[in-house]
N, C-alpha and C positions, 0 to 999 in steps of 0.2 A: 455364396450370397455376399456381396461386399456391403459392409455397413460402417458409418461413420458416427462416431460419438460427437454431441454437441451438448454444450452449456446455455442455456437459455435465462436472461434475467430479465425482470421488468418490473414497472412500478406504473400505477395509475389510480384514479379516483376510485374507491370502492364502490362495487355494484353487485346486483346478483347476478349468479351464472358465469362470472369468471372463469374460475376452477374449470367448469364443464367446457365454456368456449375453449379455453387453451389446449384442454384434453383432446377435446374434438378435433381441432387443427391438427394436432400430433398423432392422433389415432386416423385421420383420412391420408396421412402420409406414411403409414405403416411402422409408424415411431414406435420404440419401446421405452417407457418411462422408468429409468434406474432410479433415480434419486429425485425427489421434489420435497420443498417447504415454502410454507408461505405466512404470512404474517398480515394481521390487519391492524392499523393503527387507528384507534378509535378515536384519539386527541384532532388527527389530522384527516380523519376519513381518508386514507390510502392505503392501498394494497400493495403488497410485496411479494414478489414470488421468484424461486429459483428450480429450474428444471434440467436435469441432466439425462439426456435420453440418446437413444441410438437410432438410425434412420437409414433406409435403404438409399435415400437420395445424396448423394455423394457431392454434387454441385452446392458449396455452402453459399455463393453469392445468388444462386437461383431460389434457393430455401429462404435467404433472407429478404429476396424482393416478395415471396409470397408472403412472407410474416409481415411484411411492411404494409401490405393491402388489407392483410386481414386486421392488423392492429389499430388502423387508422380511427376507426369510429371510436376505440376505447382511449384514444387521446395517450398512449402508452410511451414511458420513457423506456426504452428496451436495447438489449445487445446479445447477440448471438454470436458464439466463438465456437469455433473447433477445438476438442477437448485436446487432442493432441498436440496442439499448436502451444508453446512454451510462450512466456509472455517477455516481450523484447524490454530490459530495464538498462538505465543508466544508473551509477550509484556517484553520490557526491559526498567528499568526506574533507577533513581538515586534519590536524594531527592526533587525533584520538583513534585508534584502529580496531577497537576490539569489537565494534559492530561489522566492520567491513570486512574483517578477517571472518567473523562466525558466518556471514552471509555468503562469502565465497565457497567456504567448505561444505555448508548446506548445499549449494548450488551444485558443485563439483560432485558430491555423493549422490545425488538425484534426490535429494529432500525439498528442494524447491523447483516448481516448473517454470523456472526462468530460462531466459537467453541474455546473460550480461554481455551488453553491447561495449561497454566503455566505463571506466573509473574518471571522473574529473574532481581534481582537487586544488585547492588554493595553496598547497604546499608541495612539497618534491618525497614527504616521506614515505610514499605508499609504492614508488614505481617499479619497485623491485618484487613486492608482494603483487602486485598486478602483474607482472611478467611472468612469475610463477604459474601464474593461472592462464597464461596467453590472453588477458585482456587488454586491450588499447590503453594507455594512461594519458591524459591530458591535464598539464599543468597549467593553471589559469591562475596568476595573482590577481587578488582583488585588495584596491585600496580607495580611500573615498574618491580620490579623484578619476579612478578608472572603474569604478563599479558599473555603471552602465554599458560601456565595452565590455567587460567582464561576462556579464550577464548575455549580452548579444551573443557572444562565443560561447557561453554554454547552452543557451538555448538553440544555437546552430546545431551543436553536437546532439542534442536530444532529438531533434528533428530528423537530421541526417540518419540518425540510427532508428528512426522508426518508434522510438521508447513509448509504451505504453504506461511504464511506470518509472519515477523517478523517486531514489530512494535517498532522503538526506541521515546519512550512516553517520551523526556526529560532525556534520558541516556546519561551523561555527560562523556562518555569514547568514545574516538577515536577506531575505530575499526581497527583492522591490516589489511593490502592488501589482506593478505591471507583468512581472514573472509570474508572480501568484496566481493572478487570474489565467495566462496563459496554460499553467500546469493544473488548473483546478479540477481534483477529482481524481489526480493520476500522480500526486507526488504525496510521499510519505516520510514524516518527520518523526525524531525520537528524542524526548529529552527526560532528564531525571524530574521527579515530581515528589517534594518534601511537605510535611506539614509540620511547621510553616513552610512556606515556598521561599527558597533561596535563589538569588538572582546574582549574576555576574561571575566573576573568576572565583575558582575553587569552592564549588557548592558544597562539596562535601567536608573540607574543613570547616565551613559554617555549620553545616548540620552537626558535626562533631562538638563545636564548640557550645551549641544549644543544646546538646544531649538529647537528640531524637532518640525516637523508639520505632520508628518505621522509615525505612526510605523504599524508593520505589521509581517506577519508570512508566512513561506515557506514549503510545505510537498514535499518532493522530494525523489527517489529512492537513497538508499545508494549507492558509488563508492567510489572506493580508493582516488578519488578527492575529497579532504573535502569539502561538502557542494556545490556541484557542480553536483550532479547527474541529472538525469531527472527530471523535474519540474512536479509535479501532479497537485498542487493547491496552490494558493496564496492569501491572502485577507491584506487589510490596513484598519486603522481606523485614522481619522483626531483627532489631539489634539492641543491644543495651549497654551500661557503662563499661563494659570490659573492653568493647571494641575500639581499636584504634582508628585513626585517619584513613591508613592504608587497608584497615579490613572493611570499613565503610566504602572507600572507593572500589575495593576488589568485587565485593557484594553488589555494589551499583552498577559496574560494570557487565556483570554477569546477568543482572536484572536486565538492563537497558537491551542486551544483545537478545536474551529471550524474548522479550517483550515485541521488539521489532521483527524478530524472525517471524514470529505468528501472525503479526499483522502482514508481513509480507506475503506469506503462504497463504493467507485468506484471501487478500486482495487478487492474488495471482491465480486463484481457482475461482474467483468470480463470484466469492461469497459474501463481499461486503456492499451493500446499497446504501447510498447517501440519503438520509432522512431529513432534510432541513439541515439543522446544526447538529444531528445526531446520525448515528448509523444503525440498519439493520445487518446483523450478520449470520447468516446460514451455515452453523459449522456442522 
């Protein structure tokens, strides 16, 4: 007997019988539920669910059509994915390569269910790194005068590769509002997060000068509001007076890499559902 593994995610207005209805739909098709998680947001009255199941029905498009008809009365936002299909991704980077290198290594060693289709950069630094992983590298310089044309080229690559995920792995250019809208819900950014917040050049130098006791990183979805998109993951590391600027930088880069990797993994496993300006994450 041949079965196919699927992942179903959904959200809708909360109502009685949702779990029963969804389970019944799957039962009628001989599906075996292997993993299930749900969350009721009492503030918004929204219901969120993620189900991983195996089903004899191997025609994914037919199953999607059946689910679409079933879900219509519930006015659901939903996605149905074949579990064995890795998520197509494009990574964007500038001159700091620690996150890029970490993601490529995790992908190549099977730790991330990705299909990395391209690396896009406004600098040439990492073309050899991309080549070592056999990933196409696109150098697209960005200036104030050419920003619109550069973003058009970037978006063309993203669409041509069928990217379901765009990772800004320390890509140090602010995306336009238009590109943010086009990539809504499928672009993840990583940035340092300090208390207090240090913006601009050399944030770790600023942090060292102020004697911070915590450094950290935040991974979030990209929106037109700079660094204010729905947060996926955060982490911090303690430091003290004995740490040099170099120590802070090294620790900060490690934290950024780990936080971004977790966010990318959860997204690529369809574990993250957007809930307004927040997220629901079924780990």
